[in-house]
N, C-alpha and C positions, 0 to 999 in steps of 0.2 A: 556787515556788508547785506546786508536782505534790508535792511531798515534804511539805504542810503548812507551809513557812515563811509569815510575815506578810508579806502584800506591802508593808506602810506600816510595817518596821520600820526603828528609825532607828540609825544610828551615831553613833559620840562627838561629831560636829558636827552631828547632829540634823538628817542627811540621810537622807531615805527615796531606795528604788529609784527611784520617780518623779524625782525632784528631778535624780538622777544622768542617768536616762536624758534627760531635759529639756533638762540643761545643757551635755552631748553631742552633741545633735543627732540622738538613735535616737525617730525619731516611731514606728515599728512597735511598739516597747518602750512607749512615752508612749500608744499608742494602747491596748494591751492593759491596761494600768494604770488608765487612766482609764475602762472599762470596768467596774470592780468598784466593788462600792458601799464595800467596806471600805478605800478609798486615800483620803487626804487632800489635795486638789489644792492645798488653801492651808497645807499642811504647812509651818513656818518651821525652817530652819536655826539655829545657835545667833547667828547675825550678823542674823535676822531676815529672811531672803530667802526667797520661797517659790519652789517650782517653775516659774513664769513668769517670773522674773526675769532669768536668763541666755538663755533663748531670747529673750526681746525685747532683750536687750542685744547678743546677736550676730547676730539678723537672721533667725532661723529660725522662718519665717513659718509654715509648715504645725504645728509645735509648739504657736507659738501660739495658732494657731485651733483644735486640738484643745483645749488646756488650758481656753481662753474658754467652749467648749463643753461643757464640763466642770464650768464655775462657777467658774474660777480669778478670783482677785479681784488686777487688777492694780494697785491702789492701797494696798496694802501696802507700809508703809514699813522700810526697813532699819535697820541699827544707825547709817549714815550720812543717815539721812534721805532716801534715795533710793528712787523707785516703778520698777517696770519700765516706765512710760510715759517717766518722767524718762530711764532709761537707754536706753531705744529713741531716744530724741528724740537724747541727748547723742552717740550712735554713729553717728548717720546713718541711722537706720530708720524715716522718717518715717510711711510706709506701715502699720508696725506699732505705732507710736503711736497713730494714727487708727484699726485695728483694735481696739487698749485701748481707747480712749475709746468707740468705739461700744457696745463690749461690757459698758461699764459703764453706759450708757444702755439698754439692751436688759434687762440684768438688774434695772434700779430700776423696768420699766415694770409 
């Protein structure tokens, strides 16, 4: 980013740096990227998964919280019809599923 590289650049699978950082649990990087206005927190990969999908699935609660605060949409469906909420529940992360549902309620108020 210091050398002028766009922080929202996509690779061949339409994955952004935010998407990668979120999927592997790098909360510090996620926080840095979500503070920027030129980063789309709902950018989708070729499979239709947004950055909140994998942290919800893997149980990375702090990352899910950071993404939700930045405006992530946990209702985005992937190519298989799954959402971040569904994946959190499927993998036993009920607290995260509830956090995502609560976030939807706050965003609609």
